[in-house]
C-alpha positions in Angstrom: 16.9 4.3 30.6 17.6 7.2 33.0 15.0 8.9 35.1 14.8 12.5 36.2 12.5 14.8 38.2 11.0 18.2 37.7 12.7 21.5 38.5 11.9 22.9 42.0 10.2 26.0 40.6 8.8 27.3 37.2 7.6 30.6 35.8 5.3 31.5 32.9 7.2 31.5 29.6 4.8 33.6 27.5 5.1 30.9 24.7 2.0 28.8 23.9 4.0 25.7 22.9 5.7 25.5 26.3 3.8 27.6 28.8 6.1 27.0 31.8 9.9 27.0 32.0 12.4 26.6 34.9 12.9 29.8 36.9 16.5 30.2 35.9 15.8 29.8 32.1 15.4 32.6 29.6 13.4 33.1 26.4 15.6 34.8 23.7 15.3 35.5 20.0 17.6 33.4 17.9 19.3 36.5 16.7 20.7 36.9 20.3 22.1 33.4 20.1 23.4 33.1 16.5 25.0 35.2 13.9 24.5 34.7 10.1 27.4 33.1 8.3 27.4 33.7 4.5 30.8 32.5 3.2 31.5 31.0 -0.2 34.6 30.1 -2.2 35.9 27.1 -0.2 35.8 24.3 -2.8 38.2 22.0 -1.0 35.9 21.4 2.0 33.8 18.3 2.2 30.1 18.4 1.3 27.7 18.1 4.2 24.1 16.7 4.0 21.2 16.5 6.4 19.5 13.6 8.0 16.0 14.4 9.4 16.7 12.4 12.6 20.4 12.7 13.2 21.3 16.2 11.9 24.1 17.2 9.6 26.8 14.8 8.5 29.5 14.4 5.9 28.2 13.1 2.6 29.6 9.8 1.5 31.1 10.7 -1.9 32.4 7.2 -2.5 28.8 5.8 -2.4 27.4 5.7 -5.9 23.9 6.0 -4.3 24.9 9.4 -2.9 27.3 10.7 -5.6 26.3 13.9 -7.3 27.9 16.3 -9.8 28.8 19.6 -8.0 28.7 22.0 -11.0 28.3 25.1 -8.8 30.4 24.2 -5.8 31.6 27.8 -5.6 28.1 28.8 -4.5 28.1 26.4 -1.6 28.2 28.0 1.8 30.9 27.2 4.4 29.7 25.9 7.8 32.3 25.7 10.5 32.3 22.9 13.0 29.5 23.6 15.5 27.5 26.0 13.2 23.8 25.3 12.9 22.9 24.6 9.3 19.2 24.2 8.2 17.4 23.8 4.9 15.2 26.8 4.4 12.3 24.8 2.9 12.6 21.7 5.1 13.4 22.9 8.6 9.8 22.3 9.6 10.6 18.6 9.0 13.8 18.6 11.1 16.3 19.4 8.4 18.6 21.1 10.8 21.7 20.3 12.9 25.2 21.3 13.9 28.1 20.8 11.4 30.3 17.9 12.7 33.3 19.3 10.8 34.1 22.3 8.7 32.3 21.7 5.4 30.0 23.0 2.6 26.3 23.1 2.5 23.9 23.8 -0.4 22.8 27.3 -1.3 19.4 26.2 -0.1 20.7 26.2 3.5 21.1 28.9 6.1 24.2 28.8 8.3 24.0 30.2 11.8 27.1 30.6 13.9 26.5 30.2 17.7 27.6 32.8 20.1 29.4 31.6 23.3 26.3 31.3 25.3 24.7 28.8 22.9 25.5 25.1 22.7 24.5 24.3 19.1 23.8 20.7 19.8 21.2 21.7 22.5 19.5 24.0 20.1 19.6 21.3 17.4 17.6 19.0 19.8 15.2 21.9 20.5 14.7 22.8 16.9 13.8 19.2 15.9 11.0 18.9 18.5 7.5 18.7 17.0 6.4 21.8 18.9 9.3 24.0 17.6 8.8 22.7 14.0 5.2 24.0 14.2 6.6 27.4 15.1 8.9 27.2 12.1 5.8 26.9 9.9 4.4 30.1 11.4 7.6 32.0 10.6 8.1 30.6 7.1 6.7 32.3 4.1 6.2 31.7 0.4 3.7 31.8 -2.5 2.8 28.1 -2.0 2.5 26.5 1.4 4.5 23.4 0.2 7.4 25.7 -0.8 7.6 28.0 2.2 11.0 29.1 3.3 12.4 30.0 6.7 14.7 32.9 5.8 17.4 34.1 8.2 15.5 37.3 8.9 12.6 35.2 10.1 14.7 32.6 11.9 16.5 35.3 14.0 13.1 36.6 15.2 12.0 33.2 16.5 12.0 32.8 20.3 13.9 29.9 21.9 14.3 28.5 25.4 17.7 29.2 26.8 19.0 27.4 29.9 22.3 28.6 31.4 25.2 27.4 29.3 26.3 24.8 31.9 22.8 23.3 31.8 22.7 23.2 28.0 25.9 21.2 28.1 24.5 18.8 30.7 21.3 18.3 28.8 23.3 17.5 25.7 25.4 15.0 27.6 22.3 13.4 29.0 20.5 13.2 25.7 23.5 11.8 23.8 23.8 9.0 26.4 20.1 8.2 26.1 20.5 8.3 22.3 23.3 5.8 22.5 21.1 3.3 24.3 18.2 3.9 21.9 20.5 3.6 18.9 21.8 0.2 20.1 18.2 -1.0 20.5 17.3 0.2 17.0 20.3 -1.5 15.5 19.5 -4.8 17.2 15.9 -4.6 15.9 17.1 -3.7 12.4 19.5 -6.7 12.4 16.5 -8.9 13.3 14.5 -7.4 10.4 17.4 -8.1 8.0 17.4 -11.7 9.1 13.7 -12.1 8.7 13.8 -10.3 5.3 16.5 -12.6 4.1 14.3 -15.6 5.0 11.4 -14.1 3.1 13.7 -13.3 0.1 14.9 -16.9 -0.1 11.3 -18.2 -0.2 10.2 -15.7 -2.8 13.3 -15.9 -5.0 13.1 -19.6 -5.4 9.3 -19.7 -5.9 9.4 -17.1 -8.8 12.4 -18.6 -10.5 11.9 -22.4 -10.0 8.3 -22.8 -9.1 6.9 -25.1 -6.4 7.3 -28.5 -7.9 10.9 -29.8 -7.2 10.4 -32.7 -9.7 9.6 -30.6 -12.7 12.1 -30.7 -15.6 14.3 -27.6 -16.0 15.8 -25.9 -19.0 18.6 -23.3 -19.3 17.2 -19.7 -19.1 20.0 -18.2 -21.1 20.5 -15.7 -18.3 23.6 -16.1 -16.1 22.1 -15.1 -12.8 18.8 -16.9 -13.4 20.4 -20.2 -14.6 17.6 -22.9 -15.0 13.9 -22.4 -15.0 11.0 -24.9 -15.3 10.8 -26.3 -18.8 7.2 -25.1 -19.4 7.9 -21.5 -18.3 8.8 -18.6 -20.6 11.3 -15.7 -20.3 9.9 -12.3 -21.4 11.3 -8.8 -21.2 9.2 -6.4 -19.2 8.0 -4.6 -22.3 6.3 -7.7 -23.5 4.4 -8.4 -20.3 3.6 -4.9 -19.0 3.1 -1.3 -20.2 5.6 1.0 -18.5 4.9 4.7 -18.1 7.5 7.1 -16.6 6.1 10.1 -14.8 6.6 13.7 -15.9 8.4 16.6 -14.3 5.6 18.6 -12.6 5.4 22.2 -11.4 4.0 24.1 -8.5 2.8 26.8 -10.9 -0.5 26.7 -12.6 -0.1 26.8 -16.4 -2.2 28.1 -19.2 -4.9 25.7 -20.4 -7.0 23.2 -18.5 -5.5 21.5 -15.5 -5.6 21.1 -11.7 -3.4 20.8 -8.7 -3.3 17.1 -7.9 -1.6 14.9 -5.3 1.6 13.3 -6.7 3.9 10.6 -5.7 7.7 10.8 -5.5 10.2 8.0 -5.2 10.2 8.4 -1.4 6.5 7.4 -1.4 7.4 4.1 -3.1 8.3 1.7 -0.3 8.6 -2.1 -0.7 5.3 -3.8 -1.2 3.1 -0.9 0.2 3.2 2.8 -0.8 3.7 5.5 1.9 1.0 8.1 1.3 1.4 10.0 4.5 3.4 12.9 3.0 1.8 13.6 -0.4 1.9 17.1 -1.9 0.2 18.6 -4.9 1.5 19.7 -8.3 -0.1 21.2 -11.4 -1.2 18.5 -13.9 -2.7 19.2 -17.3 -6.1 17.5 -18.0 -4.6 15.9 -21.1 -2.0 14.1 -19.0 -4.1 12.9 -16.1 -5.1 9.6 -17.6 -1.5 8.7 -18.3 -0.1 9.8 -14.9 -3.0 8.7 -12.6 -2.3 5.5 -10.6 -4.9 2.7 -10.8 -5.7 -0.4 -8.8 -3.1 -3.1 -9.5 -0.5 -0.8 -10.9 3.1 -1.3 -9.8 5.1 1.8 -8.8 8.8 1.5 -9.3 11.4 3.9 -8.0 13.5 5.4 -10.7 16.1 6.8 -8.3 17.3 6.4 -4.7 17.0 2.7 -4.0 16.4 1.9 -7.7 13.8 -0.7 -8.5 12.0 -0.4 -5.1 8.4 -1.4 -5.9 5.0 -1.3 -4.4 1.5 -2.2 -5.6 -1.5 0.2 -5.6 -4.9 -0.9 -4.3 -8.4 0.6 -4.5 -8.3 1.8 -0.8 -5.6 4.3 -1.6 -6.4 7.9 -2.5 -6.3 9.5 -6.0 -2.6 10.1 -6.9 -0.4 10.8 -9.9 3.2 10.1 -10.6 6.1 12.4 -11.4 9.4 11.8 -13.1 11.1 9.7 -10.4 8.4 7.0 -10.5 7.6 4.4 -13.2 4.0 3.1 -13.5 4.0 -0.6 -14.5 0.6 -2.0 -15.8 0.7 -5.7 -16.1 -0.7 -7.3 -19.3 -3.2 -10.2 -19.2 -0.6 -12.9 -19.1 0.9 -11.5 -15.9 -0.5 -11.0 -12.4 0.5 -7.8 -10.7 1.2 -9.7 -7.5 3.5 -12.2 -9.2 5.4 -9.4 -10.9 5.7 -7.6 -7.6 7.3 -10.7 -6.0 9.9 -10.8 -8.9 10.6 -7.0 -8.4 11.2 -7.7 -4.7 13.6 -10.6 -5.4 15.4 -8.6 -8.1 15.8 -5.5 -6.0 17.0 -7.3 -2.9 19.5 -9.3 -4.9 20.9 -6.1 -6.4 19.9 -6.9 -10.0 18.6 -3.4 -10.7 21.8 -1.8 -9.4 23.8 -3.8 -11.9 22.2 -2.1 -14.9 21.4 1.5 -13.8 22.8 4.6 -15.4 25.4 6.1 -13.1 26.5 9.4 -14.7 25.7 11.1 -11.3 22.9 9.7 -9.1 21.9 6.2 -10.1 18.8 6.1 -12.4 16.8 3.2 -13.5 15.6 4.6 -16.8 12.5 3.3 -18.7 14.8 2.2 -21.5 16.7 0.0 -19.1 13.7 -1.2 -17.1 11.7 -2.5 -20.1 14.6 -4.8 -21.2 14.8 -6.7 -17.9 13.8 -10.4 -18.3 11.1 -11.9 -16.1 9.8 -15.5 -15.7 6.3 -16.1 -17.0 4.4 -19.2 -15.8 0.8 -19.7 -16.7 -1.6 -17.3 -14.9 -3.0 -20.3 -13.0 0.4 -21.3 -11.8 1.2 -17.7 -10.9 -2.0 -17.7 -8.7 -0.9 -20.9 -7.0 2.6 -19.5 -6.3 1.3 -16.2 -5.0 -1.0 -18.0 -2.5 1.9 -20.2 -1.4 4.2 -17.2 -0.9 1.5 -15.4 1.1 1.1 -18.5 3.4 4.8 -19.0 3.9 5.7 -15.3 4.3 2.8 -14.2 6.6 4.5 -15.2 9.9 7.7 -13.5 8.7 5.7 -10.3 7.6 4.0 -10.3 11.0 7.3 -10.6 12.9 8.8 -7.8 10.7 5.9 -5.5 11.4 6.0 -6.2 15.1 9.7 -5.3 15.1 9.1 -2.1 13.1 6.3 -1.2 15.6 8.9 -1.6 18.4 11.2 0.8 16.6 8.4 3.3 16.2 7.6 3.1 19.9 11.2 3.7 21.0 11.3 6.7 18.6 8.1 8.1 20.3 9.8 7.6 23.6 12.9 9.4 22.4 10.9 12.3 21.1 9.2 12.7 24.5 12.5 12.3 26.3 14.1 15.1 24.2 11.1 17.4 24.5 11.0 17.0 28.3 14.8 17.7 28.6 15.1 20.7 26.3 12.0 22.4 27.6 12.9 21.9 31.3 10.0 19.6 32.1 12.6 17.4 33.7 15.7 18.4 35.7 18.8 16.5 34.6 21.4 18.7 36.4 22.1 15.9 38.9 22.5 13.2 36.2 25.9 11.5 36.0 26.9 9.0 33.3 27.2 5.4 34.3 29.4 2.6 33.0 26.9 1.8 30.2 26.4 5.4 29.1 29.3 5.6 26.6 28.6 7.4 23.4 29.9 6.4 20.0 29.1 8.7 17.1 29.1 5.8 14.6 26.5 4.0 16.8 24.3 7.1 16.8 23.9 6.9 13.1 21.4 4.1 13.7 19.0 6.8 14.9 18.4 7.7 11.3 15.7 6.0 9.2 16.5 3.1 6.9 15.7 5.3 4.0 16.5 8.6 5.7 15.4 11.6 3.7 18.4 13.5 2.3 17.3 17.1 1.8 19.7 18.6 -0.8 20.1 21.5 -3.1 17.3 20.4 -5.5 14.8 21.4 -2.8 15.5 25.1 -3.3 17.5 27.6 -5.2 19.0 29.1 -2.1 17.8 32.5 -2.8 17.8 34.7 0.3 16.6 38.2 1.0 
């Protein structure tokens, strides 16, 4: 990685989030750097979407996972190549970036056209720093904190650090080169995780479909992909071995009658094996629905959309939470262990067996009606316990290796965040940096900077209403 030194002299910036800036830099309102572009009626342009780490990109309309029905495409806003586009409700999370080509963005976005003195890629880096995103929160407004919007009128009043244009260009070149190195590192680590996960999958898949005794007699399962199973096992549809509850569409508005604002889980909170409860918001839930929607120890949570069938298990250490309509709650009956059922969901999901049955009118959906008909193997509870213990012993080294690799990715991301902050706030001087032979940048490679399940912030996040 490249090294750099501080600028020779600094002056007070007047900004609490970056008190000192290089002597030659300015602090200007965004309205001095960008104009507001509000242009509709260009239905032939490609649809753009946002990645929280890599900015704006063209949506893959051929991917069934991403495909959506554009019923109101005439309301989509045009963003020209180089324009900054940001999601009004999600810019505080980094939902902002320069348009890579001329395209359309959701009505929930603001499009800002850069003036000549502004390199939009430099400002995209600046806007996604943690310090700037905290400032976004201060300038956003709304009735409920979780639904705050950063309107254009507020965005244009926000102060930004402005190096001379030539320095902006140099900072962008430097950061893109460093991003290329980091992206290659992340890709190599992801490839390793994929290999380890495939080893784990082979262990689990065989154990939950054939058992541990290679000498046991087998019988036809009657299911093409499952083929033969141990003679003494049963095949049961999910509805016979578990109760399945689909969450309900919730609201940010309090309603008449008894109820409370409660923390709720979305499909993005449902990650394989363990839930992610770091970003949990609150919605209004009626008292009469709390028992049905509240998650309890041992419940499986299954993603209804996104990566359909992605499943985790809830334990007693996790906080009180409820489910909404993108999450199924699966409560195992006495003949099934939740852990054994989780292993089967993992094997099914990774082998693409959920994808084969989902409804695909627009975005893929694993409906309750489809989910409850899926067949599962049912050994005795005692044999399930033995298999689960064996899987744990066999997979523990793989799980530890996977976690170490994920930790390494997290550390390089932290390094990247610091590198970006130091460069775009002038804490380091990169004016003398020159690219070396290994500093080539490939835009396809940079896509690896995104998360495995990178959050797509689309039109459902807001109605696009502006003032």
